[in-house]
Structure formats: C-alpha cells, structure tokens
N, C-alpha and C positions, 0 to 999 in steps of 0.2 A: 280575877287575877290581874295584877298590875301589868300595864303594857311595858313599862321599863323593867328589864330584868334585875337591875340593881335595886329598884324600889321593892320588887317582889321578894328578893333575897333579904333585904333589910327588914321587911315585914316578918318574914319567917324567923329571922334571927331574934327579933324582939319577942316573938311568941315562944321561942324554944327555950328549954331548960338545960338540955344536954346535947351540945353540938360536937360533932367529930369532923375534923378536916382530914382528907386523904389527898396527898399531893405528889406530883412527880416533877420532872425536869422543867416543865413549863412554868412552875412557880418561881424559878430563879432566873429565867432568861432575861427578864427586865432588870435584873441586877448585873447583867453582863456575862452570865455563865451560859455557854451554849448548851442546847439540849442534845439528844443523841441522834435522832432519826430525821429531823427536818433538814431542808437545804441549808448548808453552811454549818450543820451540827457536827458533833464530835465524830461520828462515824464517817462523815464525808471528808472533813478536814484532816483527819489523821492519816488518810491514805497517801497524801503527798509526801510525808516525811518518813514513814515507816513501811517496811515491806510486808507487814502483817496486818490482818484485819483487827480493828480495835477490840472486837469481842474476844479474839484469840489472845491479845496482849493483856486483857483484863481477866484472864482465867488463872486459877490457882496452878494449873499445870505449867503455864508459861512463866508465871512468877518463880516457880521452883527451878525451871530449866534455864531461863534466860533472865535472871534477876536484874542485870544491869540494863538491858533493853526495856524491861518493864518499868524501871525507875526513870529512864529517859522519857518515855511516853507519859508516865504518871505525873512527873514534874511539869512537863510542857503542856499537858492537856487537862489534867484533873484538878490541879490546885489553883485556887483563885483567892489568895489570902487578903486581897484588898477589896473584894466585893462587899457591897453594903446591902442590907435588907431593903426591899421595895414595899410598896403600899400593901400588897397582900400579906407579906410577913408581918407588917405593922398592925394590920387589921386583926390578924389572928392573935397577936400578943395582946391587943386591946381587949378582945373577946375573952381571953383567958383571965386577964386581970379583973374583968367584971364578972367572973364566975360562970360564963356562958359555955366555954369550951372545956371539954373533959380530956381531949387528946388531939394532938396534931400528929398524924401518922404520915411519915414522909419516906419516899423512895430516894430522896436526895441525900448526899453525903457532905454537903457544904457547910453545915452548922449555922445557916443564916436565920433559921427560926429562933435558935437560942440567942443569936446576936441581936435579934429584934426584941427579945424579952420573954419569949415563950419558955416555959419550964416543963410542961407535960408533953414532951416530944418523944415519939417512938420512931427511931431510925431503923427501918427494916433492912436497909442495905449498909448499915454501919456509918462511920464518919471518918473523914480525912483528918480530923483534929487530934486523933490519938493513934498511937502506934505501939505494937507489942514486940518485945524481943522473943524470937522463936526459941531461944535457948533457956533463958532464965525467967521469962514472963514479965519482966519489968516494963512499965508503961512510960511512954514519952509523948510529948506534944508535937505539934506540927513543925516547930522550929528545927527539930533535929533532922527533918527531911529537907527543909528549905536551906539550912545552913551547911549542908554537906553536898558533895558531888558523888556520882557513881552509887555504890550500894551503901546505905547507912547501916552502921553497926552499933551495938550496945556499948556504951562507954565502960560499963561494969564488967561484962564477960566476953565482949567481942562477937556475940551472936548477931545474926542478921535480923533487922527490924522489918516487920510487916505492918502496913497500914491496917487499922481496924475497919476495913471496908470488906463487904462480902463480895468476893470474886466469883466469876462463873465457875461452877463446879464445887462451890462451897454451900453448906446448909445455912439457911437463915436462922437467926436466934429464936429458939422455940419460946422463950419467955416473952420476948418482944411481941411475937405473933399472938401469943395467948392473951396478952394484955390488950393488944389492938382489937382482937375479936371481941373481947369483953366490952370494950368501950363502944364498938360499933353496935353490938347487940342491945346496949342500953341507951343508945342515942335516939333523940326524937328529930334531929336534923343532921343530915350528912352532906357536907360540901366536898365535892371531888374536883380537883383543879390541876391542870397542866400535866395530864398523864394520858397516854394512848390506851392505857388499860390492856396492854398486850403482854406484859411481863408477868409471868406466874412464878410463885403462887401469890405474890403481893396483890395482883389485880383481882383475884377471886375474893379478896376481902370485901369488895364493894357488894358482891352478891349476898353477903351475910347481913346486910342492913334491911331491917323490916319495920323501921320507925316511920315517922310522919312524912317528911319530905326529903327527896334526893335532888340536889342541885349539882349539875355537871358543867364545869367551866373548862372548855378546851377548844382550841382553834379548829381542829379537824375532828371528823367523826370517830366515835369509839364503839366497841361492841356492846356497850351498856346504854347507848343513847335512848333506846326505846324503854328503858326502865326509869329514866329520869323524869321528875316532875317539872324541871326547869333546865333548859339547855342554853348556855351562853357561849358564843363563839368570839366575842370581842376580847380585847386585851384584859387580862386578869388584873393588872395594875390599875387600869382605868376604872374597872368595875369596883375594885376594892376601895379606891379613893372616893368614888361616889358614895359607896356604902358608909364609909367613915364620916362623910359630910352629912349624910341623911341621919345617921345615928348620933351626930354631934360629937364625934370623937376627935374632931379637928378644931 
C-alpha cells in the first residue's frame, strides 16, 4: 500500500470502475460553509443570537409554530449563496466527467456539487436551492428567500413557502435513498468524506457497501473507522488537490 494516502486513493480511483462518494458538512467547510458540530460550527454559533437550540429551530414542528424565527435563523446561518466549490467538489465532478463516479450522495444542502459540475447528485437532506409553496405546490428558487424579509409567500396564491430541505421530524425521500443504496451496492470503491457518520439513517448507508475499497476522509474519528481500508485525517481539499495532480486533472 502506498505511504501517501492521496497516492493510495489515486491508485484505487484509477483501478475502479464504479465509484460512489458519500459526503457530509466537512466537504464544504473549505468553501467557507461551517459544519454543524465542531468548534465554531453552526450548533455553537447559533446559540449567541437565538434562544433556541439549532436542532429545535431546524425541526418541522418549529417551522410550523414559529415560521418567522425559523426564517431569521435559516437566512442568517443556512444560506451561503456566494460560496464556491473547493478542490473536493471539483475532483468529484472530474471523476464523473470521466465516467468513474456513478453517484455523489450528499448530506449537504448547499448545491456546491452541482455548481462544480456534478450531475449524478443524490441530496438525502434536500437542497436550499428550491422551495415549495405549501398551499399550491409551485416551486421557487433561492432568490425568493434572499429577496424577501420575514416569511416568504407564494406570489400566485399567498401560501407560505418552505425550503426543500429535510427538517428534523420529516422523512427522507425514499426514492433518493433507494437510488443511493443501489449505487452503493454496485460500487467497487466508496469514498466517504467530511461526515461524523452519526446522523441516521443516512450514515447507515455506509454499512451497505460490500465492494472493493472503503476510503474514509474525516478529521475526527467515526463509528466506521475500523471498517475502512484507508483513513485520512488531513484536509479534504489538500488531499483532493493532490489527487487531481496525480491523475493529471490539473
């Protein structure tokens, strides 16, 4: 096995025919989007401005009961319209373009994988980029949230708009999960990055991989570390940049 984790992963990528990436908040931290649980993350920073725990404010029950407070928190902490993809996003888009990646499964809601050029993206927790009128079902983009204050409503019927994000207390999309499971079961290399693997049921998807190699990129230990063939604790962006250089994608 190669001593340099990036070299080893690049070697496995070269050999692989069906790669699946499963990522969490750590995939986007180098794009300036805070994660949830680390020091300075969303759960810590939100406590200063709001008298509720972030988990509570991001629940469907809270959205329904205190919609205005939900949107104050959501606009100030969850939306990052100017964020740009980093080297990991770009590497994954490169791999898909070359027919290597069959699916990018993400717990993130920021749309950066698509912004980098990935198309086979499965968003298990939804996306901030679209919103749905709870009354008539019409869809709207992110601008309708950014360009309004207080509670955004449907220009057509006046109904309340809800982001297409899976809130606590809501079910994940069964079609997205089914497609993700299928991709994982068919993969010969699974790369897991930037996730604590503690949020269920999304984290349990990793346990469904039975293919060739499992590479786990995360700064802190996860419950799946002993299942990984390769553990990488350094910056995902640095590793991805090195892999892009090794594969001559730059």
